[in-house]
Each structure stands twice: as structure tokens, then as C-alpha cells.
C-alpha positions as YAML, in Angstrom:
chain: A
units: angstrom
residues:
- id: 1
  name: MET
  ca: [110.48, 133.32, 71.99]
- id: 2
  name: GLY
  ca: [114.54, 132.80, 72.44]
- id: 3
  name: ARG
  ca: [117.23, 131.22, 70.91]
- id: 4
  name: TYR
  ca: [115.80, 127.65, 72.04]
- id: 5
  name: SER
  ca: [112.41, 128.15, 70.95]
- id: 6
  name: ASN
  ca: [113.06, 125.72, 68.33]
- id: 7
  name: PRO
  ca: [115.46, 122.93, 69.81]
- id: 8
  name: GLN
  ca: [115.49, 120.78, 66.44]
- id: 9
  name: GLN
  ca: [116.13, 123.77, 64.32]
- id: 10
  name: ASN
  ca: [118.85, 125.03, 66.10]
- id: 11
  name: HIS
  ca: [120.47, 121.55, 66.44]
- id: 12
  name: LYS
  ca: [120.38, 121.60, 62.61]
- id: 13
  name: ASP
  ca: [122.02, 124.87, 62.21]
- id: 14
  name: LEU
  ca: [124.79, 123.02, 64.24]
- id: 15
  name: THR
  ca: [125.82, 120.19, 62.18]
- id: 16
  name: ARG
  ca: [128.13, 120.88, 58.95]
- id: 17
  name: THR
  ca: [125.56, 119.15, 56.53]
- id: 18
  name: GLY
  ca: [122.61, 121.53, 57.91]
- id: 19
  name: ARG
  ca: [120.54, 118.60, 58.37]
- id: 20
  name: HIS
  ca: [119.71, 115.59, 60.62]
- id: 21
  name: ALA
  ca: [120.76, 112.11, 59.02]
- id: 22
  name: THR
  ca: [117.85, 110.46, 57.65]
- id: 23
  name: LEU
  ca: [116.74, 106.97, 59.04]
- id: 24
  name: ASP
  ca: [117.87, 105.54, 55.73]
- id: 25
  name: GLU
  ca: [121.65, 107.04, 56.20]
- id: 26
  name: VAL
  ca: [121.53, 105.85, 59.84]
- id: 27
  name: ALA
  ca: [120.30, 102.16, 58.57]
- id: 28
  name: HIS
  ca: [122.83, 101.99, 55.90]
- id: 29
  name: ALA
  ca: [125.52, 102.70, 58.39]
- id: 30
  name: ALA
  ca: [124.26, 100.00, 60.91]
- id: 31
  name: VAL
  ca: [124.34, 97.47, 57.81]
- id: 32
  name: SER
  ca: [127.89, 98.12, 56.78]
- id: 33
  name: LEU
  ca: [128.96, 97.90, 60.50]
- id: 34
  name: LEU
  ca: [127.21, 94.41, 60.18]
- id: 35
  name: GLY
  ca: [128.54, 93.12, 56.74]
- id: 36
  name: GLU
  ca: [131.31, 90.62, 55.79]
- id: 37
  name: HIS
  ca: [133.74, 93.53, 55.12]
- id: 38
  name: SER
  ca: [133.75, 94.95, 58.79]
- id: 39
  name: GLY
  ca: [135.38, 92.16, 60.67]
- id: 40
  name: ALA
  ca: [138.09, 94.30, 61.55]
- id: 41
  name: ILE
  ca: [136.06, 97.12, 63.05]
- id: 42
  name: THR
  ca: [135.89, 96.70, 66.97]
- id: 43
  name: GLY
  ca: [135.08, 98.87, 69.93]
- id: 44
  name: THR
  ca: [134.13, 101.99, 67.88]
- id: 45
  name: THR
  ca: [131.41, 104.75, 67.93]
- id: 46
  name: LEU
  ca: [130.10, 105.54, 64.53]
- id: 47
  name: ASN
  ca: [128.99, 108.93, 64.68]
- id: 48
  name: VAL
  ca: [125.84, 109.45, 62.24]
- id: 49
  name: ASP
  ca: [125.11, 113.18, 63.38]
- id: 50
  name: GLY
  ca: [125.70, 115.23, 60.09]
- id: 51
  name: GLY
  ca: [129.21, 116.22, 61.54]
- id: 52
  name: SER
  ca: [128.00, 118.14, 65.02]
- id: 53
  name: SER
  ca: [130.34, 116.14, 66.88]
- id: 54
  name: PRO
  ca: [133.74, 117.79, 67.32]
- id: 55
  name: TYR
  ca: [135.83, 114.57, 66.97]
...
């Protein structure tokens, strides 16, 4: 077995939180974008990825 034998574990190792986002966490992020206080949020990418994005 090589380094990439378990891609999911390898991805977890690369995240700052050391885990994948839960479905609830992703859902909460989506709901917050649909809420009444998000009217000024336009044209952006919301990464819900445990901190694996470099930006």
C-alpha cells in the first residue's frame, strides 16, 4: 500500500481541522447564505472544507 491507498484519510491529514466537514456544517453554511442577514454577500465562494484551501 502506497501513500495514496486511502484518499479520504490523506485528505483529512491535509485539513487544518483534521476531519471532513459534516453534512450539518455544510447545511448550516448554505442556510446562512439564504438568511435575511446575507443580502450583501454576492459573488463569492464559501469554502466549507476544514481549512484545506490555501486561501
